[in-house]
All heavy atoms as a GROMACS GRO file, in nm:
protein
  557
    1MET      N    1   0.569   1.830   1.734
    1MET     CA    2   0.602   1.688   1.737
    1MET      C    3   0.518   1.629   1.625
    1MET      O    4   0.394   1.653   1.608
    1MET     CB    5   0.556   1.624   1.865
    1MET     CG    6   0.569   1.472   1.874
    1MET     SD    7   0.522   1.401   2.034
    1MET     CE    8   0.678   1.372   2.094
    2LYS      N    9   0.584   1.543   1.548
    2LYS     CA   10   0.520   1.478   1.427
    2LYS      C   11   0.424   1.372   1.474
    2LYS      O   12   0.468   1.291   1.554
    2LYS     CB   13   0.626   1.427   1.331
    2LYS     CG   14   0.573   1.365   1.222
    2LYS     CD   15   0.693   1.307   1.127
    2LYS     CE   16   0.635   1.245   0.994
    2LYS     NZ   17   0.741   1.190   0.913
    3LYS      N   18   0.298   1.365   1.423
    3LYS     CA   19   0.207   1.267   1.463
    3LYS      C   20   0.249   1.146   1.395
    3LYS      O   21   0.271   1.135   1.280
    3LYS     CB   22   0.072   1.305   1.427
    3LYS     CG   23  -0.038   1.215   1.461
    3LYS     CD   24  -0.177   1.251   1.408
    3LYS     CE   25  -0.276   1.132   1.441
    3LYS     NZ   26  -0.358   1.099   1.343
    4GLN      N   27   0.253   1.022   1.472
    4GLN     CA   28   0.284   0.893   1.423
    4GLN      C   29   0.166   0.840   1.347
    4GLN      O   30   0.054   0.842   1.404
    4GLN     CB   31   0.327   0.796   1.528
    4GLN     CG   32   0.374   0.670   1.475
    4GLN     CD   33   0.424   0.579   1.587
    4GLN    OE1   34   0.438   0.625   1.709
    4GLN    NE2   35   0.451   0.452   1.562
    5LYS      N   36   0.181   0.792   1.231
    5LYS     CA   37   0.064   0.735   1.155
    5LYS      C   38   0.044   0.588   1.194
    5LYS      O   39   0.136   0.518   1.246
    5LYS     CB   40   0.094   0.729   1.002
    5LYS     CG   41   0.111   0.879   0.948
    5LYS     CD   42   0.144   0.863   0.811
    5LYS     CE   43   0.154   1.001   0.747
    5LYS     NZ   44   0.194   1.014   0.607
    6ASP      N   45  -0.077   0.544   1.175
    6ASP     CA   46  -0.098   0.399   1.206
    6ASP      C   47  -0.023   0.315   1.117
    6ASP      O   48   0.008   0.342   1.003
    6ASP     CB   49  -0.255   0.384   1.199
    6ASP     CG   50  -0.337   0.452   1.304
    6ASP    OD1   51  -0.290   0.478   1.411
    6ASP    OD2   52  -0.456   0.485   1.271
    7LYS      N   53  -0.008   0.194   1.154
    7LYS     CA   54   0.063   0.093   1.061
    7LYS      C   55  -0.037   0.058   0.954
    7LYS      O   56  -0.160   0.059   0.967
    7LYS     CB   57   0.087  -0.033   1.138
    7LYS     CG   58   0.201  -0.010   1.246
    7LYS     CD   59   0.310  -0.124   1.221
    7LYS     CE   60   0.415  -0.098   1.320
    7LYS     NZ   61   0.549  -0.089   1.250
    8ILE      N   62   0.024   0.018   0.838
    8ILE     CA   63  -0.063  -0.023   0.725
    8ILE      C   64  -0.095  -0.167   0.755
    8ILE      O   65  -0.015  -0.255   0.801
    8ILE     CB   66   0.034  -0.023   0.605
    8ILE    CG1   67   0.061   0.130   0.566
    8ILE    CG2   68  -0.037  -0.081   0.483
    8ILE    CD1   69   0.167   0.154   0.456
    9THR      N   70  -0.230  -0.196   0.733
    9THR     CA   71  -0.282  -0.326   0.748
    9THR      C   72  -0.341  -0.388   0.620
    9THR      O   73  -0.349  -0.319   0.532
    9THR     CB   74  -0.397  -0.327   0.859
    9THR    OG1   75  -0.501  -0.258   0.814
    9THR    CG2   76  -0.340  -0.258   0.990
   10GLU      N   77  -0.359  -0.516   0.631
   10GLU     CA   78  -0.418  -0.582   0.505
   10GLU      C   79  -0.563  -0.530   0.472
   10GLU      O   80  -0.602  -0.568   0.366
   10GLU     CB   81  -0.409  -0.735   0.514
   10GLU     CG   82  -0.494  -0.789   0.631
   10GLU     CD   83  -0.488  -0.941   0.650
   10GLU    OE1   84  -0.374  -0.996   0.613
   10GLU    OE2   85  -0.589  -0.999   0.690
   11GLU      N   86  -0.624  -0.471   0.555
   11GLU     CA   87  -0.759  -0.430   0.533
   11GLU      C   88  -0.770  -0.298   0.459
   11GLU      O   89  -0.869  -0.256   0.404
   11GLU     CB   90  -0.848  -0.419   0.664
   11GLU     CG   91  -0.872  -0.551   0.734
   11GLU     CD   92  -0.754  -0.601   0.816
   11GLU    OE1   93  -0.680  -0.507   0.864
   11GLU    OE2   94  -0.738  -0.714   0.858
   12MET      N   95  -0.654  -0.227   0.475
   12MET     CA   96  -0.642  -0.091   0.407
   12MET      C   97  -0.654  -0.108   0.251
   12MET      O   98  -0.610  -0.202   0.198
   12MET     CB   99  -0.524  -0.012   0.444
   12MET     CG  100  -0.530   0.021   0.588
   12MET     SD  101  -0.364   0.096   0.635
   12MET     CE  102  -0.394   0.256   0.590
   13THR      N  103  -0.730  -0.013   0.193
   13THR     CA  104  -0.729  -0.010   0.036
   13THR      C  105  -0.601   0.062  -0.013
   13THR      O  106  -0.536   0.141   0.052
   13THR     CB  107  -0.840   0.066  -0.008
   13THR    OG1  108  -0.840   0.201   0.027
   13THR    CG2  109  -0.990   0.005   0.044
   14PHE      N  110  -0.577   0.032  -0.142
   14PHE     CA  111  -0.465   0.100  -0.205
   14PHE      C  112  -0.486   0.243  -0.202
   14PHE      O  113  -0.384   0.322  -0.184
   14PHE     CB  114  -0.447   0.044  -0.353
   14PHE     CG  115  -0.384  -0.085  -0.354
   14PHE    CD1  116  -0.474  -0.207  -0.367
   14PHE    CD2  117  -0.247  -0.105  -0.358
   14PHE    CE1  118  -0.422  -0.334  -0.370
   14PHE    CE2  119  -0.202  -0.230  -0.357
   14PHE     CZ  120  -0.281  -0.359  -0.378
   15SER      N  121  -0.612   0.298  -0.211
   15SER     CA  122  -0.628   0.437  -0.223
   15SER      C  123  -0.603   0.505  -0.092
   15SER      O  124  -0.542   0.616  -0.082
   15SER     CB  125  -0.770   0.475  -0.257
   15SER     OG  126  -0.798   0.441  -0.385
   16GLU      N  127  -0.634   0.433   0.021
   16GLU     CA  128  -0.598   0.488   0.157
   16GLU      C  129  -0.449   0.505   0.181
   16GLU      O  130  -0.394   0.598   0.221
   16GLU     CB  131  -0.653   0.394   0.269
   16GLU     CG  132  -0.808   0.395   0.274
   16GLU     CD  133  -0.857   0.296   0.371
   16GLU    OE1  134  -0.805   0.180   0.370
   16GLU    OE2  135  -0.946   0.334   0.462
   17ILE      N  136  -0.380   0.409   0.133
   17ILE     CA  137  -0.234   0.415   0.148
   17ILE      C  138  -0.174   0.520   0.062
   17ILE      O  139  -0.092   0.603   0.112
   17ILE     CB  140  -0.172   0.278   0.116
   17ILE    CG1  141  -0.213   0.174   0.224
   17ILE    CG2  142  -0.017   0.278   0.116
   17ILE    CD1  143  -0.190   0.021   0.194
   18VAL      N  144  -0.210   0.528  -0.061
   18VAL     CA  145  -0.158   0.638  -0.150
   18VAL      C  146  -0.186   0.772  -0.102
   18VAL      O  147  -0.111   0.866  -0.106
   18VAL     CB  148  -0.214   0.616  -0.293
   18VAL    CG1  149  -0.173   0.732  -0.385
   18VAL    CG2  150  -0.152   0.489  -0.352
   19GLN      N  151  -0.307   0.788  -0.044
   19GLN     CA  152  -0.354   0.910   0.025
   19GLN      C  153  -0.276   0.947   0.142
   19GLN      O  154  -0.234   1.066   0.168
   19GLN     CB  155  -0.499   0.913   0.039
   19GLN     CG  156  -0.548   1.047   0.103
   19GLN     CD  157  -0.698   1.044   0.126
   19GLN    OE1  158  -0.772   0.950   0.077
   19GLN    NE2  159  -0.744   1.139   0.212
   20ASP      N  160  -0.254   0.850   0.233
   20ASP     CA  161  -0.195   0.876   0.364
   20ASP      C  162  -0.039   0.872   0.365
   20ASP      O  163   0.018   0.920   0.455
   20ASP     CB  164  -0.247   0.778   0.469
   20ASP     CG  165  -0.395   0.800   0.492
   20ASP    OD1  166  -0.461   0.908   0.454
   20ASP    OD2  167  -0.460   0.704   0.550
   21TYR      N  168   0.023   0.814   0.270
   21TYR     CA  169   0.165   0.790   0.273
   21TYR      C  170   0.231   0.847   0.152
   21TYR      O  171   0.232   0.770   0.045
   21TYR     CB  172   0.200   0.639   0.305
   21TYR     CG  173   0.148   0.583   0.431
   21TYR    CD1  174   0.021   0.535   0.433
   21TYR    CD2  175   0.218   0.601   0.546
   21TYR    CE1  176  -0.028   0.479   0.556
   21TYR    CE2  177   0.165   0.553   0.668
   21TYR     CZ  178   0.045   0.504   0.667
   21TYR     OH  179  -0.014   0.458   0.788
   22PRO      N  180   0.282   0.970   0.154
   22PRO     CA  181   0.340   1.026   0.024
   22PRO      C  182   0.457   0.935  -0.024
   22PRO      O  183   0.530   0.878   0.055
   22PRO     CB  184   0.402   1.157   0.090
   22PRO     CG  185   0.334   1.182   0.205
   22PRO     CD  186   0.293   1.054   0.268
   23GLY      N  187   0.462   0.921  -0.152
   23GLY     CA  188   0.548   0.836  -0.214
   23GLY      C  189   0.518   0.692  -0.227
   23GLY      O  190   0.580   0.622  -0.302
   24SER      N  191   0.405   0.660  -0.162
   24SER     CA  192   0.372   0.505  -0.172
   24SER      C  193   0.320   0.467  -0.309
   24SER      O  194   0.340   0.356  -0.345
   24SER     CB  195   0.269   0.476  -0.068
   24SER     OG  196   0.154   0.548  -0.087
   25ALA      N  197   0.262   0.560  -0.377
   25ALA     CA  198   0.208   0.521  -0.520
   25ALA      C  199   0.339   0.484  -0.608
   25ALA      O  200   0.338   0.391  -0.676
   25ALA     CB  201   0.140   0.638  -0.586
   26GLU      N  202   0.444   0.565  -0.593
   26GLU     CA  203   0.558   0.531  -0.673
   26GLU      C  204   0.623   0.398  -0.625
   26GLU      O  205   0.674   0.316  -0.706
   26GLU     CB  206   0.667   0.642  -0.656
   26GLU     CG  207   0.786   0.613  -0.742
   26GLU     CD  208   0.892   0.738  -0.735
   26GLU    OE1  209   0.859   0.842  -0.675
   26GLU    OE2  210   1.003   0.720  -0.790
   27PHE      N  211   0.627   0.371  -0.498
   27PHE     CA  212   0.683   0.258  -0.439
   27PHE      C  213   0.602   0.128  -0.493
   27PHE      O  214   0.656   0.032  -0.542
   27PHE     CB  215   0.677   0.263  -0.284
   27PHE     CG  216   0.707   0.136  -0.220
   27PHE    CD1  217   0.840   0.110  -0.190
   27PHE    CD2  218   0.621   0.033  -0.179
   27PHE    CE1  219   0.870  -0.015  -0.125
   27PHE    CE2  220   0.641  -0.077  -0.113
   27PHE     CZ  221   0.778  -0.104  -0.093
   28LEU      N  222   0.472   0.136  -0.496
   28LEU     CA  223   0.386   0.025  -0.543
   28LEU      C  224   0.401   0.013  -0.686
   28LEU      O  225   0.400  -0.098  -0.744
   28LEU     CB  226   0.242   0.057  -0.507
   28LEU     CG  227   0.209   0.035  -0.352
   28LEU    CD1  228   0.079   0.108  -0.316
   28LEU    CD2  229   0.212  -0.108  -0.306
   29PHE      N  230   0.410   0.123  -0.760
   29PHE     CA  231   0.422   0.108  -0.905
   29PHE      C  232   0.556   0.037  -0.942
   29PHE      O  233   0.557  -0.046  -1.032
   29PHE     CB  234   0.418   0.255  -0.965
   29PHE     CG  235   0.407   0.264  -1.110
   29PHE    CD1  236   0.279   0.250  -1.171
   29PHE    CD2  237   0.515   0.259  -1.198
   29PHE    CE1  238   0.259   0.247  -1.298
   29PHE    CE2  239   0.492   0.268  -1.339
   29PHE     CZ  240   0.369   0.250  -1.389
   30LYS      N  241   0.660   0.071  -0.872
   30LYS     CA  242   0.785   0.000  -0.893
   30LYS      C  243   0.780  -0.139  -0.871
   30LYS      O  244   0.854  -0.226  -0.926
   30LYS     CB  245   0.905   0.071  -0.822
   30LYS     CG  246   0.942   0.194  -0.868
   30LYS     CD  247   1.054   0.258  -0.783
   30LYS     CE  248   1.085   0.394  -0.839
   30LYS     NZ  249   1.196   0.462  -0.746
   31LYS      N  250   0.690  -0.193  -0.768
   31LYS     CA  251   0.672  -0.337  -0.738
   31LYS      C  252   0.575  -0.401  -0.831
   31LYS      O  253   0.552  -0.518  -0.816
   31LYS     CB  254   0.621  -0.340  -0.590
   31LYS     CG  255   0.727  -0.297  -0.489
   31LYS     CD  256   0.714  -0.357  -0.358
   31LYS     CE  257   0.704  -0.503  -0.348
   31LYS     NZ  258   0.812  -0.582  -0.372
   32GLY      N  259   0.522  -0.323  -0.938
   32GLY     CA  260   0.437  -0.391  -1.038
   32GLY      C  261   0.295  -0.371  -1.018
   32GLY      O  262   0.210  -0.422  -1.086
   33PHE      N  263   0.257  -0.278  -0.918
   33PHE     CA  264   0.122  -0.254  -0.903
   33PHE      C  265   0.088  -0.126  -0.980
   33PHE      O  266   0.084  -0.025  -0.933
   33PHE     CB  267   0.085  -0.223  -0.757
   33PHE     CG  268   0.096  -0.347  -0.651
   33PHE    CD1  269   0.216  -0.397  -0.616
   33PHE    CD2  270  -0.013  -0.430  -0.634
   33PHE    CE1  271   0.238  -0.503  -0.538
   33PHE    CE2  272  -0.014  -0.539  -0.560
   33PHE     CZ  273   0.112  -0.578  -0.510
   34HIS      N  274   0.058  -0.149  -1.108
   34HIS     CA  275   0.034  -0.038  -1.201
   34HIS      C  276  -0.109   0.013  -1.212
   34HIS      O  277  -0.142   0.097  -1.280
   34HIS     CB  278   0.082  -0.081  -1.342
   34HIS     CG  279   0.225  -0.129  -1.350
   34HIS    ND1  280   0.264  -0.237  -1.415
   34HIS    CD2  281   0.330  -0.067  -1.296
   34HIS    CE1  282   0.400  -0.249  -1.405
   34HIS    NE2  283   0.449  -0.152  -1.326
   35CYS      N  284  -0.186  -0.049  -1.121
   35CYS     CA  285  -0.333  -0.011  -1.122
   35CYS      C  286  -0.360   0.081  -1.016
   35CYS      O  287  -0.487   0.093  -0.969
   35CYS     CB  288  -0.417  -0.140  -1.126
   35CYS     SG  289  -0.380  -0.239  -0.984
   36ILE      N  290  -0.273   0.150  -0.960
   36ILE     CA  291  -0.294   0.239  -0.844
   36ILE      C  292  -0.409   0.343  -0.867
   36ILE      O  293  -0.494   0.374  -0.779
   36ILE     CB  294  -0.173   0.315  -0.809
   36ILE    CG1  295  -0.057   0.215  -0.761
   36ILE    CG2  296  -0.190   0.419  -0.693
   36ILE    CD1  297  -0.105   0.127  -0.647
   37GLY      N  298  -0.420   0.392  -0.991
   37GLY     CA  299  -0.520   0.494  -1.022
   37GLY      C  300  -0.656   0.437  -1.070
   37GLY      O  301  -0.751   0.504  -1.094
   38CYS      N  302  -0.662   0.296  -1.081
   38CYS     CA  303  -0.782   0.258  -1.135
   38CYS      C  304  -0.888   0.248  -1.031
   38CYS      O  305  -0.865   0.260  -0.911
   38CYS     CB  306  -0.767   0.099  -1.193
   38CYS     SG  307  -0.763  -0.027  -1.071
   39PRO      N  308  -1.014   0.234  -1.064
   39PRO     CA  309  -1.131   0.237  -0.973
   39PRO      C  310  -1.126   0.128  -0.873
   39PRO      O  311  -1.168   0.148  -0.762
   39PRO     CB  312  -1.257   0.221  -1.063
   39PRO     CG  313  -1.221   0.268  -1.194
   39PRO     CD  314  -1.070   0.237  -1.211
   40MET      N  315  -1.063   0.018  -0.893
   40MET     CA  316  -1.057  -0.094  -0.809
   40MET      C  317  -0.962  -0.060  -0.686
   40MET      O  318  -0.978  -0.110  -0.581
   40MET     CB  319  -1.006  -0.225  -0.869
   40MET     CG  320  -1.102  -0.297  -0.953
   40MET     SD  321  -1.251  -0.354  -0.847
   40MET     CE  322  -1.176  -0.462  -0.741
   41ALA      N  323  -0.875   0.035  -0.708
   41ALA     CA  324  -0.785   0.076  -0.601
   41ALA      C  325  -0.854   0.136  -0.479
   41ALA      O  326  -0.800   0.130  -0.377
   41ALA     CB  327  -0.679   0.170  -0.657
   42SER      N  328  -0.970   0.198  -0.513
   42SER     CA  329  -1.051   0.257  -0.401
   42SER      C  330  -1.135   0.142  -0.328
   42SER      O  331  -1.176   0.172  -0.223
   42SER     CB  332  -1.146   0.360  -0.459
   42SER     OG  333  -1.236   0.305  -0.542
   43MET      N  334  -1.143   0.027  -0.381
   43MET     CA  335  -1.216  -0.069  -0.318
   43MET      C  336  -1.135  -0.195  -0.279
   43MET      O  337  -1.172  -0.268  -0.182
   43MET     CB  338  -1.329  -0.132  -0.413
   43MET     CG  339  -1.437  -0.014  -0.451
   43MET     SD  340  -1.560  -0.083  -0.560
   43MET     CE  341  -1.469  -0.061  -0.716
   44GLU      N  342  -1.026  -0.220  -0.349
   44GLU     CA  343  -0.953  -0.351  -0.310
   44GLU      C  344  -0.851  -0.325  -0.200
   44GLU      O  345  -0.783  -0.229  -0.207
   44GLU     CB  346  -0.874  -0.389  -0.447
   44GLU     CG  347  -0.807  -0.522  -0.436
   44GLU     CD  348  -0.750  -0.575  -0.569
   44GLU    OE1  349  -0.690  -0.498  -0.633
   44GLU    OE2  350  -0.789  -0.684  -0.607
   45ASN      N  351  -0.855  -0.421  -0.100
   45ASN     CA  352  -0.762  -0.402   0.007
   45ASN      C  353  -0.624  -0.457  -0.032
   45ASN      O  354  -0.619  -0.534  -0.138
   45ASN     CB  355  -0.814  -0.465   0.135
   45ASN     CG  356  -0.835  -0.613   0.127
   45ASN    OD1  357  -0.757  -0.683   0.056
   45ASN    ND2  358  -0.943  -0.672   0.190
   46ILE      N  359  -0.534  -0.432   0.052
   46ILE     CA  360  -0.389  -0.475   0.014
   46ILE      C  361  -0.376  -0.618   0.004
   46ILE      O  362  -0.307  -0.682  -0.076
   46ILE     CB  363  -0.294  -0.418   0.132
   46ILE    CG1  364  -0.285  -0.263   0.120
   46ILE    CG2  365  -0.152  -0.481   0.115
   46ILE    CD1  366  -0.236  -0.217  -0.010
   47LYS      N  367  -0.438  -0.691   0.088
   47LYS     CA  368  -0.430  -0.837   0.097
   47LYS      C  369  -0.478  -0.903  -0.028
   47LYS      O  370  -0.414  -0.976  -0.096
   47LYS     CB  371  -0.504  -0.899   0.216
   47LYS     CG  372  -0.505  -1.048   0.216
   47LYS     CD  373  -0.589  -1.107   0.330
   47LYS     CE  374  -0.582  -1.261   0.335
   47LYS     NZ  375  -0.669  -1.317   0.434
   48ASP      N  376  -0.594  -0.859  -0.077
   48ASP     CA  377  -0.658  -0.918  -0.194
   48ASP      C  378  -0.571  -0.872  -0.327
   48ASP      O  379  -0.562  -0.953  -0.416
   48ASP     CB  380  -0.799  -0.877  -0.223
   48ASP     CG  381  -0.891  -0.931  -0.113
   48ASP    OD1  382  -0.844  -1.027  -0.054
   48ASP    OD2  383  -1.004  -0.880  -0.094
   49GLY      N  384  -0.534  -0.744  -0.325
   49GLY     CA  385  -0.448  -0.695  -0.436
   49GLY      C  386  -0.325  -0.764  -0.441
   49GLY      O  387  -0.272  -0.803  -0.560
   50ALA      N  388  -0.252  -0.785  -0.338
   50ALA     CA  389  -0.118  -0.867  -0.336
   50ALA      C  390  -0.140  -1.004  -0.384
   50ALA      O  391  -0.064  -1.044  -0.471
   50ALA     CB  392  -0.068  -0.869  -0.191
   51ILE      N  393  -0.251  -1.068  -0.348
   51ILE     CA  394  -0.276  -1.203  -0.395
   51ILE      C  395  -0.302  -1.205  -0.541
   51ILE      O  396  -0.254  -1.284  -0.614
   51ILE     CB  397  -0.390  -1.272  -0.316
   51ILE    CG1  398  -0.348  -1.301  -0.164
   51ILE    CG2  399  -0.438  -1.401  -0.386
   51ILE    CD1  400  -0.463  -1.326  -0.083
   52ALA      N  401  -0.379  -1.108  -0.594
   52ALA     CA  402  -0.417  -1.100  -0.720
   52ALA      C  403  -0.290  -1.067  -0.820
   52ALA      O  404  -0.288  -1.105  -0.930
   52ALA     CB  405  -0.531  -0.985  -0.755
   53HIS      N  406  -0.190  -1.010  -0.762
   53HIS     CA  407  -0.067  -0.980  -0.833
   53HIS      C  408   0.055  -1.068  -0.801
   53HIS      O  409   0.165  -1.054  -0.847
   53HIS     CB  410  -0.020  -0.834  -0.799
   53HIS     CG  411  -0.105  -0.726  -0.862
   53HIS    ND1  412  -0.220  -0.676  -0.809
   53HIS    CD2  413  -0.078  -0.654  -0.981
   53HIS    CE1  414  -0.270  -0.582  -0.887
   53HIS    NE2  415  -0.191  -0.571  -0.998
   54GLY      N  416   0.010  -1.183  -0.743
   54GLY     CA  417   0.112  -1.293  -0.708
   54GLY      C  418   0.210  -1.261  -0.598
   54GLY      O  419   0.322  -1.308  -0.611
   55GLU      N  420   0.175  -1.167  -0.520
   55GLU     CA  421   0.268  -1.130  -0.402
   55GLU      C  422   0.221  -1.178  -0.276
   55GLU      O  423   0.100  -1.198  -0.253
   55GLU     CB  424   0.271  -0.968  -0.395
   55GLU     CG  425   0.321  -0.897  -0.517
   55GLU     CD  426   0.475  -0.908  -0.517
   55GLU    OE1  427   0.541  -0.906  -0.396
   55GLU    OE2  428   0.548  -0.901  -0.626
   56ASP      N  429   0.304  -1.200  -0.183
   56ASP     CA  430   0.289  -1.244  -0.050
   56ASP      C  431   0.224  -1.116   0.028
   56ASP      O  432   0.309  -1.018   0.054
   56ASP     CB  433   0.410  -1.297   0.027
   56ASP     CG  434   0.389  -1.338   0.163
   56ASP    OD1  435   0.277  -1.317   0.224
   56ASP    OD2  436   0.487  -1.386   0.223
   57PRO      N  437   0.103  -1.124   0.070
   57PRO     CA  438   0.048  -1.004   0.140
   57PRO      C  439   0.127  -0.961   0.255
   57PRO      O  440   0.152  -0.841   0.284
   57PRO     CB  441  -0.094  -1.044   0.176
   57PRO     CG  442  -0.127  -1.166   0.083
   57PRO     CD  443  -0.003  -1.232   0.053
   58LYS      N  444   0.172  -1.054   0.343
   58LYS     CA  445   0.242  -1.021   0.463
   58LYS      C  446   0.378  -0.956   0.432
   58LYS      O  447   0.424  -0.859   0.495
   58LYS     CB  448   0.265  -1.155   0.546
   58LYS     CG  449   0.140  -1.195   0.614
   58LYS     CD  450   0.162  -1.313   0.700
   58LYS     CE  451   0.024  -1.361   0.758
   58LYS     NZ  452   0.049  -1.475   0.846
   59LYS      N  453   0.445  -1.007   0.329
   59LYS     CA  454   0.581  -0.940   0.285
   59LYS      C  455   0.549  -0.801   0.234
   59LYS      O  456   0.618  -0.705   0.256
   59LYS     CB  457   0.631  -1.031   0.180
   59LYS     CG  458   0.769  -0.980   0.127
   59LYS     CD  459   0.836  -1.070   0.031
   59LYS     CE  460   0.971  -1.010  -0.020
   59LYS     NZ  461   1.012  -1.078  -0.137
   60LEU      N  462   0.446  -0.782   0.148
   60LEU     CA  463   0.414  -0.657   0.100
   60LEU      C  464   0.384  -0.555   0.212
   60LEU      O  465   0.432  -0.444   0.209
   60LEU     CB  466   0.299  -0.657  -0.002
   60LEU     CG  467   0.257  -0.533  -0.066
   60LEU    CD1  468   0.372  -0.470  -0.145
   60LEU    CD2  469   0.136  -0.540  -0.157
   61ILE      N  470   0.300  -0.600   0.301
   61ILE     CA  471   0.266  -0.509   0.416
   61ILE      C  472   0.373  -0.466   0.496
   61ILE      O  473   0.404  -0.355   0.531
   61ILE     CB  474   0.150  -0.572   0.496
   61ILE    CG1  475   0.019  -0.586   0.415
   61ILE    CG2  476   0.134  -0.499   0.624
   61ILE    CD1  477  -0.082  -0.678   0.474
   62ALA      N  478   0.472  -0.568   0.522
   62ALA     CA  479   0.596  -0.530   0.598
   62ALA      C  480   0.678  -0.442   0.521
   62ALA      O  481   0.731  -0.345   0.571
   62ALA     CB  482   0.672  -0.664   0.621
   63GLU      N  483   0.694  -0.452   0.388
   63GLU     CA  484   0.777  -0.364   0.307
   63GLU      C  485   0.703  -0.218   0.300
   63GLU      O  486   0.774  -0.125   0.307
   63GLU     CB  487   0.788  -0.408   0.166
   63GLU     CG  488   0.865  -0.530   0.146
   63GLU     CD  489   0.868  -0.591   0.008
   63GLU    OE1  490   0.786  -0.556  -0.071
   63GLU    OE2  491   0.962  -0.667  -0.020
   64LEU      N  492   0.576  -0.215   0.293
   64LEU     CA  493   0.508  -0.083   0.304
   64LEU      C  494   0.528  -0.017   0.434
   64LEU      O  495   0.545   0.102   0.435
   64LEU     CB  496   0.356  -0.105   0.267
   64LEU     CG  497   0.325  -0.123   0.121
   64LEU    CD1  498   0.181  -0.178   0.108
   64LEU    CD2  499   0.333   0.012   0.052
   65ASN      N  500   0.514  -0.081   0.538
   65ASN     CA  501   0.532  -0.032   0.665
   65ASN      C  502   0.679   0.009   0.694
   65ASN      O  503   0.709   0.128   0.739
   65ASN     CB  504   0.495  -0.122   0.782
   65ASN     CG  505   0.345  -0.122   0.808
   65ASN    OD1  506   0.287  -0.016   0.824
   65ASN    ND2  507   0.273  -0.234   0.807
   66LYS      N  508   0.775  -0.054   0.638
   66LYS     CA  509   0.916  -0.004   0.650
   66LYS      C  510   0.924   0.119   0.566
   66LYS      O  511   0.993   0.201   0.610
   66LYS     CB  512   1.005  -0.120   0.597
   66LYS     CG  513   1.150  -0.094   0.610
   66LYS     CD  514   1.229  -0.213   0.567
   66LYS     CE  515   1.386  -0.175   0.579
   66LYS     NZ  516   1.470  -0.295   0.544
   67PHE      N  517   0.865   0.127   0.443
   67PHE     CA  518   0.875   0.244   0.372
   67PHE      C  519   0.805   0.359   0.440
   67PHE      O  520   0.858   0.475   0.436
   67PHE     CB  521   0.804   0.216   0.230
   67PHE     CG  522   0.785   0.347   0.147
   67PHE    CD1  523   0.888   0.398   0.073
   67PHE    CD2  524   0.655   0.399   0.152
   67PHE    CE1  525   0.869   0.509   0.002
   67PHE    CE2  526   0.643   0.515   0.081
   67PHE     CZ  527   0.743   0.564  -0.002
   68ALA      N  528   0.685   0.332   0.497
   68ALA     CA  529   0.620   0.439   0.567
   68ALA      C  530   0.690   0.503   0.682
   68ALA      O  531   0.681   0.620   0.715
   68ALA     CB  532   0.480   0.386   0.609
   69GLU      N  533   0.777   0.416   0.752
   69GLU     CA  534   0.849   0.473   0.864
   69GLU      C  535   0.955   0.569   0.825
   69GLU      O  536   0.987   0.665   0.900
   69GLU     CB  537   0.917   0.348   0.936
   69GLU     CG  538   0.837   0.266   1.011
   69GLU     CD  539   0.897   0.136   1.069
   69GLU    OE1  540   1.027   0.130   1.062
   69GLU    OE2  541   0.836   0.048   1.125
   70LYS      N  542   0.998   0.562   0.697
   70LYS     CA  543   1.095   0.649   0.646
   70LYS      C  544   1.041   0.789   0.602
   70LYS      O  545   1.109   0.878   0.589
   70LYS     CB  546   1.172   0.586   0.533
   70LYS     CG  547   1.249   0.468   0.576
   70LYS     CD  548   1.323   0.399   0.448
   70LYS     CE  549   1.394   0.265   0.478
   70LYS     NZ  550   1.462   0.206   0.367
   71THR      N  551   0.908   0.788   0.575
   71THR     CA  552   0.853   0.911   0.514
   71THR      C  553   0.785   0.995   0.626
   71THR      O  554   0.774   0.951   0.739
   71THR     CB  555   0.740   0.876   0.414
   71THR    OG1  556   0.632   0.805   0.486
   71THR    CG2  557   0.790   0.806   0.301
   0.00000   0.00000   0.00000
């Protein structure tokens, strides 16, 4: 039986998401988050990163969770 992963939350860092959810780096890159590999990705959480990139954090998290359900 496949273990269900936890939902993505606004407190998670970009690095955590990229590590735990295969394909999420490409998904984020396509959305304009080109700094996935930068040092800030290991410290910046999704909420702050979304705001810094002019994105609605709740919308981004919902999209990421929908993506994660498919993987």
